[in-house]
PATOR-154015 format. One record per atom (N, C-alpha, C): residue number from 1; residue in one letter; x, y, z. Coordinates in steps of 0.02 Angstrom, whole numbers, always signed. Each point is the difference from the previous one (the first is absolute). Last residue first. Layout:
REM residues N
R   num   residuo        x        y        z
R   NUM         A        X        Y        Z
...
END
This chain:
REM residues 312
R   num   residuo        x        y        z
R   312         X    +9444    +5530    -4570
R   312         X       -1      -21      -70
R   312         X      +64      +21      -36
R   311         X      -20      -59     +269
R   311         X       -7      +55      -48
R   311         X       +3      -28      -71
R   310         X      -91     -126     +231
R   310         X      +56       +6      -48
R   310         X      -13      +57      -48
R   309         X     -107      +13     +246
R   309         X      -12      -33      -64
R   309         X      +60       +7      -45
R   308         X      -22     +106     +218
R   308         X      +30      -67       +0
R   308         X      -11      -37      -65
R   307         X      -94     +216      +52
R   307         X      +71       +6      -15
R   307         X      +33      -68       -5
R   306         X     -264      +28      -57
R   306         X      +46       -1      +58
R   306         X      +72       +6      -22
R   305         X     -190     +115     -151
R   305         X      +20      -69      +17
R   305         X      +47       +3      +60
R   304         X      -88     +190     -135
R   304         X      -57      -35      +29
R   304         X      +15      -72      +16
R   303         X     +144     +184      -89
R   303         X      -24      -52      -45
R   303         X      -60      -38      +27
R   302         X     +102     +193     +115
R   302         X      +18      +11      -70
R   302         X      -32      -50      -48
R   301         X      -28      -10     +243
R   301         X      -29      +61      -27
R   301         X      +11       +6      -76
R   300         X      +90     -185     +110
R   300         X      -70       -1      +21
R   300         X      -36      +62      -28
R   299         X     +235      -29      -16
R   299         X      -39      -25      -58
R   299         X      -74       -6      +17
R   298         X     +162     +180     +128
R   298         X      -18      -71       -1
R   298         X      -40      -17      -63
R   297         X      +74     +222      +78
R   297         X      +39      -32      -54
R   297         X      -16      -75       -6
R   296         X      -87     +144     +174
R   296         X      -38       +6      -62
R   296         X      +37      -31      -60
R   295         X     +102      +15     +220
R   295         X      -57      -46       +0
R   295         X      -34       -2      -68
R   294         X     +177     +148      +40
R   294         X      +29      -67      +11
R   294         X      -55      -53       +2
R   293         X      -55     +232      -15
R   293         X      +27      -24      -64
R   293         X      +29      -71       +6
R   292         X      -78     +118     +194
R   292         X      -54      -27      -41
R   292         X      +26      -29      -65
R   291         X     +175       +3     +200
R   291         X      -44      +49      -31
R   291         X      -52      -34      -44
R   290         X     +163      -58     +227
R   290         X      -27      -28      -61
R   290         X      -50      +50      -28
R   289         X     +212      +39     +180
R   289         X      -67      +13      -24
R   289         X      -15      -34      -66
R   288         X     +212      +10     +133
R   288         X      -50      -41      +34
R   288         X      -70       +6      -30
R   287         X     +198     +121      -79
R   287         X      +18      -71       +2
R   287         X      -55      -44      +31
R   286         X      -17     +241       -9
R   286         X       -2      -28      -68
R   286         X       +9      -76       +1
R   285         X      +29     +119     +200
R   285         X      -71       -7      -17
R   285         X       -8      -28      -70
R   284         X     +218      +53      +79
R   284         X      -27      -60      +31
R   284         X      -73      -11      -20
R   283         X     +136     +139     -176
R   283         X       +0       +2      +74
R   283         X      -33      -64      +26
R   282         X     +141      +78     -243
R   282         X      -57      -28      +36
R   282         X       +6      +11      +75
R   281         X      +83     +104     -259
R   281         X      +23      -16      +67
R   281         X      -61      -20      +41
R   280         X       -9      -41     -266
R   280         X       -5      +51      +52
R   280         X      +34      -22      +64
R   279         X      -48     -120     -216
R   279         X      +59      +42       -3
R   279         X       +2      +55      +52
R   278         X     -161     -192      -68
R   278         X      -19      +71      +10
R   278         X      +60      +47       -7
R   277         X       -8     -249       -7
R   277         X       -6      +34      -64
R   277         X      -12      +75       +7
R   276         X      +10     -147     +190
R   276         X      +65       -4      -34
R   276         X       +0      +41      -65
R   275         X     -202      -22     +122
R   275         X      +48      +42      +36
R   275         X      +68       +1      -35
R   274         X     -168     -142      -87
R   274         X      -18      +71       -9
R   274         X      +50      +46      +34
R   273         X      +22     -232      +30
R   273         X      +19      +18      -68
R   273         X      -16      +74      -13
R   272         X      -67      -89     +206
R   272         X      +73       +1       -3
R   272         X      +23      +22      -69
R   271         X     -231      -33      +32
R   271         X      +23      +59      +36
R   271         X      +76       +7       -5
R   270         X     -101     -193      -89
R   270         X      -13      +59      -42
R   270         X      +24      +64      +34
R   269         X      +17     -200     +122
R   269         X      +44       -3      -58
R   269         X       -9      +62      -44
R   268         X     -146      -27     +181
R   268         X      +67      +19      +23
R   268         X      +50       -1      -58
R   267         X     -217      -77      -40
R   267         X       +0      +73       +8
R   267         X      +68      +24      +24
R   266         X      -35     -231      -14
R   266         X       +6      +29      -67
R   266         X       +0      +76       +3
R   265         X      -33     -118     +202
R   265         X      +68      -13      -26
R   265         X      +10      +32      -68
R   264         X     -215       +6      +93
R   264         X      +45      +46      +35
R   264         X      +72       -9      -25
R   263         X     -161     -150      -78
R   263         X      -11      +66      -29
R   263         X      +45      +52      +32
R   262         X       +1     -218      +88
R   262         X      +32       +1      -65
R   262         X       -8      +69      -34
R   261         X     -112      -35     +204
R   261         X      +73       +2      +11
R   261         X      +37       +3      -67
R   260         X     -232      -29       -8
R   260         X      +17      +67      +24
R   260         X      +75       +6       +9
R   259         X      -86     -209      -54
R   259         X       -1      +44      -58
R   259         X      +17      +72      +20
R   258         X      -22     -157     +172
R   258         X      +58      -18      -41
R   258         X       +5      +45      -62
R   257         X     -188      +14     +146
R   257         X      +60      +33      +27
R   257         X      +62      -16      -41
R   256         X     -200      -74     -133
R   256         X       -8      +39      +60
R   256         X      +65      +32      +24
R   255         X      -29     -121     -213
R   255         X      +17      -40      +60
R   255         X       +2      +43      +63
R   254         X      -84      -25     -283
R   254         X       +6      +46      +56
R   254         X       +8      -40      +64
R   253         X      -27      -72     -242
R   253         X      +60      -12      +41
R   253         X       +9      +50      +56
R   252         X     -162      +84     -198
R   252         X      +23      -67      +20
R   252         X      +61       +1      +45
R   251         X     -169     +212       +6
R   251         X      +41      -35      -50
R   251         X      +22      -68      +25
R   250         X     -122     +174     +123
R   250         X      -45      -30      -50
R   250         X      +38      -42      -51
R   249         X     +109     +127     +174
R   249         X      -41      -52      +32
R   249         X      -46      -36      -49
R   248         X     +137     +191      -62
R   248         X      +37      -63       +4
R   248         X      -42      -56      +29
R   247         X      -85     +226      -13
R   247         X       +6      -32      -66
R   247         X      +31      -69       +6
R   246         X      -19     +127     +196
R   246         X      -68      -10      -26
R   246         X       +3      -36      -67
R   245         X     +204      +66      +98
R   245         X      -30      -57      +34
R   245         X      -70      -15      -27
R   244         X     +113     +193      -80
R   244         X      +34      -61      -22
R   244         X      -34      -61      +30
R   243         X      -69     +208      +74
R   243         X      -27      -15      -66
R   243         X      +30      -63      -29
R   242         X      +89      +76     +201
R   242         X      -69      -22      +11
R   242         X      -33      -18      -66
R   241         X     +211      +96       -9
R   241         X       +3      -70      +20
R   241         X      -69      -28      +17
R   240         X      +22     +229      -56
R   240         X      +14      -41      -58
R   240         X       +2      -75      +18
R   239         X      -23     +159     +172
R   239         X      -61       -2      -41
R   239         X       +9      -46      -60
R   238         X     +187      +37     +133
R   238         X      -49      -39      +38
R   238         X      -65       -6      -39
R   237         X     +168     +140      -85
R   237         X      +17      -71      -10
R   237         X      -49      -45      +37
R   236         X      -15     +233      +27
R   236         X      -23      -19      -66
R   236         X      +14      -74      -14
R   235         X      +79      +93     +202
R   235         X      -73       +0       +1
R   235         X      -28      -22      -68
R   234         X     +234     -100      +56
R   234         X      -24      +69       +0
R   234         X      -76       -3       -1
R   233         X     +133     -204     +109
R   233         X      -34      +27      -58
R   233         X       -5      +76       +6
R   232         X     +202     -152     +112
R   232         X      -68      +24      +11
R   232         X      -29      +21      -67
R   231         X     +221     -153     +136
R   231         X      -28      +37      -57
R   231         X      -68      +28      +21
R   230         X     +154     -158     +124
R   230         X      +19      +71       +1
R   230         X      -17      +36      -64
R   229         X      -58     -230      +67
R   229         X      +57       +7      -45
R   229         X      +26      +73       -4
R   228         X     -191      -64     +131
R   228         X      +52      -47      +22
R   228         X      +64       +7      -42
R   227         X     -191     +125      -62
R   227         X      +28      +25      +63
R   227         X      +56      -45      +25
R   226         X     -123      -68     -191
R   226         X      +42      +58      -14
R   226         X      +35      +26      +64
R   225         X     -159     -173      +22
R   225         X      +60      -25      -34
R   225         X      +49      +58      -13
R   224         X     -210      +56      +87
R   224         X      +39      -36      +51
R   224         X      +65      -26      -30
R   223         X     -157     +100     -143
R   223         X      +32      +51      +42
R   223         X      +43      -32      +54
R   222         X     -127     -143     -137
R   222         X      +52      +34      -39
R   222         X      +37      +51      +42
R   221         X     -187     -104      +95
R   221         X      +56      -48       -6
R   221         X      +58      +31      -38
R   220         X     -198     +122      +11
R   220         X      +33       +0      +65
R   220         X      +59      -48       +0
R   219         X     -135       +3     -189
R   219         X      +38      +62       +4
R   219         X      +37       +5      +66
R   218         X     -145     -179      -29
R   218         X      +58       -9      -43
R   218         X      +44      +63       +0
R   217         X     -206       +5     +114
R   217         X      +48      -43      +36
R   217         X      +64       -9      -42
R   216         X     -176     +120      -99
R   216         X      +26      +37      +58
R   216         X      +53      -41      +38
R   215         X     -118     -100     -183
R   215         X      +49      +49      -21
R   215         X      +31      +37      +59
R   214         X      -91     -243      +55
R   214         X      -28      +57      -36
R   214         X      +55      +49      -16
R   213         X      +35     -273      +35
R   213         X       +5      +67      +28
R   213         X      -37      +50      -44
R   212         X      -71     -264      +12
R   212         X      +46      +47      -32
R   212         X       -1      +68      +35
R   211         X      -62     -221     +140
R   211         X      -30      +41      -52
R   211         X      +50      +51      -26
R   210         X      +15     -242     +126
R   210         X      +38      +63       -6
R   210         X      -29      +40      -57
R   209         X      -92     -212     +171
R   209         X       +0      +33      -65
R   209         X      +36      +67       +3
R   208         X       -6     -251     +137
R   208         X       +8      +72       +8
R   208         X       +7      +32      -69
R   207         X      -87     -241     +135
R   207         X      +13      +31      -65
R   207         X       +4      +75      +10
R   206         X      +25     -237     +163
R   206         X      -15      +71       -7
R   206         X      +19      +23      -70
R   205         X      +21     -231      +76
R   205         X      -42      +28      +53
R   205         X      -21      +71      -11
R   204         X      +68     -228     -157
R   204         X      +14      +71      +11
R   204         X      -48      +28      +52
R   203         X       -6     -225      -93
R   203         X      +55       +6      +47
R   203         X      +17      +72      +17
R   202         X     -166      -69     -162
R   202         X      -23      -21      +66
R   202         X      +54       +7      +53
R   201         X      +45      +41     -233
R   201         X      -41      +53      +29
R   201         X      -22      -16      +72
R   200         X     +116     -163     -127
R   200         X      +44      +54      +20
R   200         X      -39      +55      +35
R   199         X     -119     -177      -93
R   199         X      +38      -24      +57
R   199         X      +48      +52      +26
R   198         X     -128      +35     -200
R   198         X      -37      +12      +62
R   198         X      +36      -24      +62
R   197         X      +61      +66     -252
R   197         X      +36      -37      +52
R   197         X      -34      +11      +67
R   196         X      -79     +104     -198
R   196         X      +25      -62      -31
R   196         X      +36      -44      +51
R   195         X      -83     +211      +65
R   195         X      -58      -36      -27
R   195         X      +21      -68      -29
R   194         X     +166     +150      +74
R   194         X      -34      -33      +56
R   194         X      -61      -40      -24
R   193         X     +118     +126     -161
R   193         X      +45      -50      +28
R   193         X      -35      -39      +56
R   192         X     -106     +187      -93
R   192         X       -4      -57      -45
R   192         X      +43      -58      +26
R   191         X      +12     +200     +119
R   191         X      -67      -29       +8
R   191         X       -9      -60      -46
R   190         X     +198     +124      -19
R   190         X       +0      -40      +61
R   190         X      -69      -31      +12
R   189         X      +26     +147     -183
R   189         X      +37      -62      -12
R   189         X       +0      -45      +62
R   188         X      -99     +215      +18
R   188         X      -38      -43      -46
R   188         X      +35      -67      -11
R   187         X     +112     +164     +137
R   187         X      -62      -24      +29
R   187         X      -36      -49      -46
R   186         X     +269      +25       +0
R   186         X      -57      +39      -24
R   186         X      -65      -32      +24
R   185         X     +201      -68     +154
R   185         X      -11       +6      -72
R   185         X      -59      +44      -17
R   184         X     +137     -163     +211
R   184         X      -13      +68      -24
R   184         X      -10       +0      -75
R   183         X       +9     -161     +243
R   183         X       -5       -3      -72
R   183         X      -20      +69      -26
R   182         X     +121     -111     +232
R   182         X      -38      +56      -27
R   182         X       +1       -6      -76
R   181         X      +46     -167     +232
R   181         X       +6      +11      -72
R   181         X      -44      +59      -20
R   180         X     +131     -113     +229
R   180         X      -55      +43      -22
R   180         X      +12      +16      -74
R   179         X      +86     -200     +190
R   179         X       +9      +37      -62
R   179         X      -62      +41      -15
R   178         X      +20     -152     +186
R   178         X      +71      +18       -8
R   178         X      +14      +36      -65
R   177         X     -214      -94      +75
R   177         X      +26      +31      +62
R   177         X      +72      +23       -7
R   176         X     -117     -117     -174
R   176         X      -28      +68       +6
R   176         X      +22      +34      +65
R   175         X      +44     -221     -126
R   175         X      +49      +38      +38
R   175         X      -22      +73       +9
R   174         X     -136     -162     -116
R   174         X      +34      -42      +49
R   174         X      +49      +37      +44
R   173         X     -127     +113     -176
R   173         X      -45      -34      +46
R   173         X      +38      -35      +56
R   172         X     +118     +111     -172
R   172         X      -42      +51      +31
R   172         X      -48      -30      +51
R   171         X     +133     -143     -134
R   171         X      +40      +32      +52
R   171         X      -41      +53      +36
R   170         X     -102     -109     -182
R   170         X      +15      -49      +53
R   170         X      +38      +33      +58
R   169         X      -43     +126     -196
R   169         X      -61       -9      +41
R   169         X      +12      -49      +57
R   168         X     +176      +34     -156
R   168         X      -12      +60      +40
R   168         X      -61       -8      +46
R   167         X      +46     -167     -159
R   167         X      +50       -2      +55
R   167         X      -11      +58      +47
R   166         X     -133       -3     -193
R   166         X      -17      -57      +44
R   166         X      +47       -4      +60
R   165         X      +45     +161     -169
R   165         X      -60      +18      +38
R   165         X      -18      -56      +50
R   164         X     +174      -38     -155
R   164         X      +21      +48      +52
R   164         X      -59      +18      +45
R   163         X      -46     -131     -187
R   163         X      +39      -39      +48
R   163         X      +23      +44      +58
R   162         X     -106     +101     -183
R   162         X      -48      -37      +40
R   162         X      +35      -42      +54
R   161         X     +126     +117     -166
R   161         X      -23      +43      +54
R   161         X      -49      -35      +46
R   160         X      +98      -83     -211
R   160         X      +28      -24      +64
R   160         X      -21      +43      +59
R   159         X     -138      -56     -236
R   159         X      +45      +50      +29
R   159         X      +22      -23      +69
R   158         X     -155     -106     -165
R   158         X      +61      -32      +26
R   158         X      +49      +49      +30
R   157         X     -164     +112     -165
R   157         X      -10      -67      +28
R   157         X      +66      -32      +22
R   156         X      -76     +255      -35
R   156         X      +61      -39      -12
R   156         X       -9      -70      +32
R   155         X     -159     +180      +19
R   155         X      +11       -5      -72
R   155         X      +62      -40      -19
R   154         X      -66      +52     +229
R   154         X      -48      -48      -31
R   154         X      +10       -8      -75
R   153         X     +155      +72     +211
R   153         X       -6      +20      -70
R   153         X      -45      -50      -37
R   152         X      +96      +84     +261
R   152         X      -52      -39      -34
R   152         X       -9      +26      -71
R   151         X     +156     +101     +143
R   151         X      +13      -71      +14
R   151         X      -49      -45      -36
R   150         X      -10     +241       +3
R   150         X      +38      -29      -55
R   150         X      +18      -73      +12
R   149         X     -109     +144     +162
R   149         X      -46      -28      -49
R   149         X      +36      -33      -59
R   148         X     +110     +127     +177
R   148         X      -12      -71      +15
R   148         X      -46      -34      -51
R   147         X     +137     +222      +33
R   147         X      -34      -24      -60
R   147         X      -15      -75       +6
R   146         X     +155      +43     +187
R   146         X      -26      +54      -42
R   146         X      -27      -29      -66
R   145         X      +42      -92     +259
R   145         X       +2      -22      -69
R   145         X      -32      +53      -44
R   144         X     +116      -28     +259
R   144         X      -41      +44      -43
R   144         X       +9      -22      -72
R   143         X      +39     -102     +264
R   143         X      +15      -10      -71
R   143         X      -49      +42      -40
R   142         X     +103       -6     +270
R   142         X      -53      +17      -47
R   142         X      +25      -10      -71
R   141         X      +92     -134     +227
R   141         X      -12      +70      -17
R   141         X      -58       +8      -47
R   140         X      +83     -211      +81
R   140         X      +14      +41      +58
R   140         X      -14      +73      -11
R   139         X      +57     -149     -212
R   139         X      -30      -24      +63
R   139         X      +21      +44      +59
R   138         X      +79      +11     -235
R   138         X      -46      +50      +26
R   138         X      -30      -19      +68
R   137         X     +148     -143     -126
R   137         X      +37      +60      +19
R   137         X      -45      +53      +31
R   136         X      -98     -198      -84
R   136         X      +42      -16      +58
R   136         X      +40      +61      +23
R   135         X     -130      +20     -195
R   135         X      -42       -6      +59
R   135         X      +41      -15      +62
R   134         X     +110       +5     -209
R   134         X      -24      +67      +18
R   134         X      -40       -3      +65
R   133         X      +68     -205      -89
R   133         X      +58      +37      +24
R   133         X      -20      +71      +22
R   132         X     -161     -138     -104
R   132         X      +13      -21      +69
R   132         X      +60      +37      +29
R   131         X      -55      +36     -228
R   131         X      -52      +27      +44
R   131         X      +15      -17      +73
R   130         X     +141      -94     -162
R   130         X       +7      +73       -1
R   130         X      -49      +33      +49
R   129         X       -9     -235      -40
R   129         X      +57      +19      +42
R   129         X      +10      +76       +4
R   128         X     -181      -75     -140
R   128         X       -7      -21      +70
R   128         X      +60      +19      +43
R   127         X       +4      +40     -241
R   127         X      -43      +45      +40
R   127         X       -3      -19      +74
R   126         X     +116     -124     -182
R   126         X      +36      +58      +26
R   126         X      -40      +41      +50
R   125         X      -65     -202     -137
R   125         X      +39      -16      +60
R   125         X      +36      +60      +31
R   124         X      -67      +23     -253
R   124         X      -29      -51      +43
R   124         X      +48      -14      +59
R   123         X      +30     +241     -109
R   123         X       -8      -68      -25
R   123         X      -28      -47      +52
R   122         X      +40     +236      +35
R   122         X      -12       -1      -72
R   122         X      -13      -70      -28
R   121         X      -59     +100     +260
R   121         X      +55      -19      -44
R   121         X      -20       -1      -73
R   120         X      -90     +144     +227
R   120         X      -18      -46      -54
R   120         X      +60      -13      -45
R   119         X       +7     +152     +191
R   119         X      -36      -60      +23
R   119         X       -8      -54      -53
R   118         X     +100     +223      -27
R   118         X      +35      -29      +57
R   118         X      -30      -66      +22
R   117         X      -97     +132     -176
R   117         X      +65      -26      -22
R   117         X      +39      -33      +57
R   116         X     -209     +116      +40
R   116         X       -8      -65      -31
R   116         X      +67      -32      -17
R   115         X      +32     +176     +184
R   115         X      -48       +0      -56
R   115         X       -4      -71      -27
R   114         X      +76     +129     +253
R   114         X      +14      -44      -57
R   114         X      -53      +11      -54
R   113         X     +110      +92     +258
R   113         X      -40      +19      -59
R   113         X      +20      -44      -59
R   112         X      +11       -6     +284
R   112         X      +31      -25      -61
R   112         X      -47      +16      -58
R   111         X      +43      +95     +261
R   111         X      -48       -5      -54
R   111         X      +38      -23      -62
R   110         X      +52       -8     +287
R   110         X      +15       -1      -71
R   110         X      -61       -1      -44
R   109         X      +39       -7     +248
R   109         X      -32      +59      -30
R   109         X       +6       -1      -76
R   108         X      -12     -221     +170
R   108         X      +46      +46      -34
R   108         X      -40      +59      -28
R   107         X     -108     -176     +119
R   107         X      +65       -3      +33
R   107         X      +50      +51      -28
R   106         X     -282      +14      +26
R   106         X      +52      -27      -44
R   106         X      +67       +5      +36
R   105         X     -190      +64     +115
R   105         X      -34      -46      -45
R   105         X      +48      -28      -53
R   104         X      +25     +172     +192
R   104         X      +24      -69       +6
R   104         X      -40      -50      -41
R   103         X       -4     +251      +19
R   103         X      -53      -36      +36
R   103         X      +14      -75       +3
R   102         X     +150     +143     -114
R   102         X       -7      +30      +66
R   102         X      -51      -38      +42
R   101         X      +26      -62     -227
R   101         X      +59      -19      +40
R   101         X       -6      +27      +71
R   100         X     -164      +60     -157
R   100         X       -5      -72      +15
R   100         X      +58      -23      +44
R    99         X       +6     +221      -79
R    99         X      -54       -9      +48
R    99         X       -6      -73      +21
R    98         X     +153      +53     -170
R    98         X      +23      +27      +64
R    98         X      -53      -11      +54
R    97         X      -57      -56     -220
R    97         X      +47      -49      +28
R    97         X      +26      +24      +67
R    96         X     -135     +146     -122
R    96         X      -40      -56      +25
R    96         X      +45      -52      +32
R    95         X     +102     +177     -110
R    95         X      -27      +23      +64
R    95         X      -44      -55      +31
R    94         X      +86      -43     -214
R    94         X      +56       +6      +48
R    94         X      -25      +21      +69
R    93         X     -154       -5     -179
R    93         X      +19      -68      +19
R    93         X      +56       +2      +52
R    92         X      -67     +203      -96
R    92         X      -51      -24      +46
R    92         X      +18      -71      +24
R    91         X     +137      +92     -166
R    91         X       +9      +35      +64
R    91         X      -50      -24      +52
R    90         X      -22      -81     -219
R    90         X      +59      -29      +32
R    90         X      +13      +33      +68
R    89         X     -175      +86     -135
R    89         X      -17      -66      +28
R    89         X      +60      -33      +35
R    88         X      -44     +227     -118
R    88         X      +32      -11      +64
R    88         X      -13      -68      +31
R    87         X      -67      +94     -222
R    87         X      -45      +18      +55
R    87         X      +30      -13      +68
R    86         X      +74      -47     -242
R    86         X      +17      +65      +27
R    86         X      -43      +24      +57
R    85         X     -104     -178     -177
R    85         X      +69      +12      +24
R    85         X       +8      +70      +30
R    84         X     -245     -108      +15
R    84         X      +48      +14      -53
R    84         X      +69      +12      +28
R    83         X     -184     -160     +129
R    83         X       +9      +69      -23
R    83         X      +53       +5      -53
R    82         X      -73     -166     +223
R    82         X      -30      +11      -66
R    82         X      +12      +72      -22
R    81         X      +94     -199     +182
R    81         X       +3      +71      -15
R    81         X      -24       +9      -71
R    80         X      -33     -203     +199
R    80         X       +5      +21      -69
R    80         X       +2      +75       -4
R    79         X      +67     -200     +201
R    79         X      -33      +62      -22
R    79         X       +6       +7      -76
R    78         X      +26     -176     +240
R    78         X      +15       +9      -71
R    78         X      -44      +57      -27
R    77         X      -14      -89     +225
R    77         X      +43      +58      -10
R    77         X      +18      +12      -73
R    76         X     -202     -117     +169
R    76         X      +38      -10      -61
R    76         X      +39      +64      -16
R    75         X      -63      -70     +255
R    75         X      -26      +35      -59
R    75         X      +43      -15      -61
R    74         X      -32     -175     +207
R    74         X      +44      +54      -23
R    74         X      -30      +34      -61
R    73         X     -146     -119     +194
R    73         X      +32      -15      -64
R    73         X      +40      +59      -23
R    72         X     -105       +1     +207
R    72         X      -52       +6      -50
R    72         X      +26      -18      -69
R    71         X      +52       -5     +293
R    71         X      +20      -18      -68
R    71         X      -59       +6      -47
R    70         X      +95      +77     +256
R    70         X      -59       +5      -43
R    70         X      +21      -12      -72
R    69         X     +140      +16     +204
R    69         X      -27      -66      -13
R    69         X      -62       +1      -43
R    68         X     +147     +185      +64
R    68         X      -52      -14      +50
R    68         X      -32      -69      -11
R    67         X     +167      +88     -146
R    67         X      +31       +2      +67
R    67         X      -49      -15      +55
R    66         X      -77      +20     -223
R    66         X      +38      -62       +9
R    66         X      +32       -2      +69
R    65         X     -112     +196      -62
R    65         X      -47      -55      +11
R    65         X      +37      -66      +12
R    64         X     +126     +187      -64
R    64         X      -21       +5      +70
R    64         X      -50      -55      +17
R    63         X      +72      +15     -223
R    63         X      +56      -19      +43
R    63         X      -19       +2      +73
R    62         X     -156      +75     -159
R    62         X       +8      -72       -5
R    62         X      +56      -24      +46
R    61         X      -35     +232      -24
R    61         X      -53      -31      +40
R    61         X       +7      -76       +1
R    60         X     +148     +116     -139
R    60         X      +14      +17      +69
R    60         X      -52      -33      +46
R    59         X      -31      -18     -231
R    59         X      +56      -41      +21
R    59         X      +17      +12      +73
R    58         X     -167     +134     -101
R    58         X      -23      -69       +6
R    58         X      +56      -45      +27
R    57         X      +53     +224      -48
R    57         X      -43       -5      +59
R    57         X      -24      -71      +11
R    56         X     +122      +47     -194
R    56         X      +44       +4      +58
R    56         X      -41       -7      +64
R    55         X     -118      +13     -201
R    55         X      +34      -65       +6
R    55         X      +46       -1      +61
R    54         X     -106     +203      -52
R    54         X      -49      -50      +23
R    54         X      +32      -68       +9
R    53         X     +132     +171      -95
R    53         X      -12      +13      +72
R    53         X      -50      -52      +28
R    52         X      +40       -7     -229
R    52         X      +60      -22      +36
R    52         X       -9      +10      +75
R    51         X     -169      +81     -141
R    51         X       +0      -73       +0
R    51         X      +60      -27      +39
R    50         X      -14     +233      -35
R    50         X      -50      -22      +49
R    50         X       -2      -76       +5
R    49         X     +138      +97     -163
R    49         X      +28       +9      +67
R    49         X      -49      -21      +54
R    48         X      -75       -2     -222
R    48         X      +52      -51       +9
R    48         X      +29       +4      +70
R    47         X     -155     +164      -66
R    47         X      -34      -65      +11
R    47         X      +51      -55      +11
R    46         X      +81     +219      -51
R    46         X      -32       -4      +66
R    46         X      -31      -68      +13
R    45         X     +156     +112     -177
R    45         X      -12      -72      +14
R    45         X      -33      -10      +68
R    44         X     +154     +220      -54
R    44         X      -67      -26      -10
R    44         X       -8      -71      +23
R    43         X     +247      +55      -33
R    43         X      -53      +50       -4
R    43         X      -67      -34       -8
R    42         X     +231     -102     +115
R    42         X      -47       -4      -55
R    42         X      -54      +54       +5
R    41         X     +182      -20     +160
R    41         X      +30      -24      -62
R    41         X      -46       +5      -60
R    40         X      -67      +54     +226
R    40         X      +48      +49      -24
R    40         X      +28      -19      -69
R    39         X     -147     -146     +114
R    39         X      -37      +61      -16
R    39         X      +46      +53      -29
R    38         X      +94     -199      +83
R    38         X      -37      -14      -61
R    38         X      -37      +62      -24
R    37         X     +106      +10     +207
R    37         X      +50       -2      -53
R    37         X      -33      -11      -68
R    36         X     -133      -14     +192
R    36         X      +19      +70      -12
R    36         X      +50       +4      -57
R    35         X      -61     -212      +76
R    35         X      -56      +31      -36
R    35         X      +15      +73      -16
R    34         X     +155     -114     +132
R    34         X       +1      -28      -68
R    34         X      -56      +31      -42
R    33         X      +10      +55     +227
R    33         X      +56      +30      -34
R    33         X       +5      -24      -72
R    32         X     -160      -97     +145
R    32         X      -20      +67      -22
R    32         X      +57      +35      -37
R    31         X      +32     -212     +107
R    31         X      -30       -4      -67
R    31         X      -20      +69      -26
R    30         X     +103      -83     +217
R    30         X      +33      +48      -45
R    30         X      -26       -3      -71
R    29         X      -58     -121     +217
R    29         X      +16      -35      -62
R    29         X      +38      +44      -49
R    28         X      -88      +82     +208
R    28         X      +58      -43      +12
R    28         X      +22      -36      -63
R    27         X     -199     +131       -3
R    27         X      +60      +43       +7
R    27         X      +63      -42       +7
R    26         X     -205     -113       -4
R    26         X      +14      +28      -66
R    26         X      +63      +43       +2
R    25         X      -84      -86     +201
R    25         X      +30      -54      -39
R    25         X      +19      +25      -69
R    24         X     -117     +147     +139
R    24         X      +68      -10      +26
R    24         X      +36      -54      -40
R    23         X     -224      +37      -51
R    23         X      +40      +58      -20
R    23         X      +72       -7      +23
R    22         X     -162     -159      +67
R    22         X      +20       -8      -69
R    22         X      +45      +57      -23
R    21         X      -61     -113     +237
R    21         X      +13      +67      -25
R    21         X      +28       -5      -70
R    20         X     -156     -161     +175
R    20         X      +47       +1      -56
R    20         X       +7      +72      -23
R    19         X      -80     -148     +237
R    19         X      -10      +58      -44
R    19         X      +56       +2      -52
R    18         X     -119     -212     +145
R    18         X      +61      +36      -17
R    18         X      -15      +58      -48
R    17         X     -162     -165      +79
R    17         X      +10      +56      +45
R    17         X      +61      +42      -18
R    16         X      -59     -200     -119
R    16         X      -53      +48       -9
R    16         X      +11      +62      +42
R    15         X     +149     -180      +23
R    15         X       +7      +30      -67
R    15         X      -51      +55      -10
R    14         X      -13     -129     +196
R    14         X      +58      +44       +2
R    14         X       +9      +37      -66
R    13         X     -166     -166      +13
R    13         X      -20      +59      +38
R    13         X      +58      +51       +3
R    12         X      +41     -210      -99
R    12         X      -45      +39      -42
R    12         X      -21      +65      +34
R    11         X     +126     -155     +122
R    11         X      +41      +31      -51
R    11         X      -42      +46      -44
R    10         X     -115     -132     +157
R    10         X      +40      +52      +35
R    10         X      +43      +39      -50
R     9         X     -122     -185      -78
R     9         X      -45      +55      +14
R     9         X      +37      +57      +35
R     8         X     +117     -199      -41
R     8         X      -14      +34      -63
R     8         X      -45      +61      +10
R     7         X      +41     -139     +186
R     7         X      +61      +36      -18
R     7         X      -10      +39      -65
R     6         X     -172     -142      +74
R     6         X       +5      +58      +44
R     6         X      +60      +42      -18
R     5         X      -28     -202     -112
R     5         X      -51      +47      -22
R     5         X       +3      +64      +41
R     4         X     +139     -176      +64
R     4         X      +22      +28      -63
R     4         X      -49      +52      -26
R     3         X      -56     -122     +192
R     3         X      +54      +47      +16
R     3         X      +26      +34      -64
R     2         X     -162     -172      -17
R     2         X      -31      +61      +27
R     2         X      +52      +52      +16
R     1         X      +75     -212      -69
R     1         X      -33      +34      -55
R     1         X      -29      +66      +23
END
């Protein structure tokens, strides 16, 4: 017994004396490249990116602690993404999966994106096999459930979504070492969802809030989209698009970067029609330039409603 105690004390001393170069371990993990990619892909979202970096740091330290025999219980990897559409939540989930894979917390880089329809059946006996099939296919990677709050419908007694939630919670607890679940949805609806399902909330280790983009960030997103498509705004068009964003943000169904992309697509349609109707010989600059008139023709200016609304 005394020899075992002496051996444990010797091991403990060796561990304490060993120097750990966290920066070198971080470089070897190549996680910084993933964080850089995320920074390039998404405008703004500083708080979201900081959370991802913090989680990467925790996972790296946890892995090194394990290598030294220091156990503190595996960190909960299940996450909630709170925010409106068009904020890049799927992109963040993909980069999160890459980080988890590089640090050997999951076996696959895969992100499986599903909604209520993929998990919940229409009749008795359909939900359980449907949910289990999705979970089995997602094992080893990341499962992203969009609009997760729709799984719980308190106004529909006997709704089969509750069955899916129960199965999901069991797998999140019993197989948390082989599956990372990300629940995504509007902040208010997700808070009500967790309030009604405290067992689900207790299984989530991190809540990340995606705050809506400001006008400056949305304009930068628009310019990035245009550049990738070999277009540009004229100076007047840029001013017009800023005004468009200010108005559009106050209207229903605004989806941040998604709405910006749709607005750019509609501006390109108007530009093409304008050029075709002009009857003039064109040069390259004509073909790449979005003018103010292509923006101001939007129903946002003319009727005070989003272009996506049905026309009367």
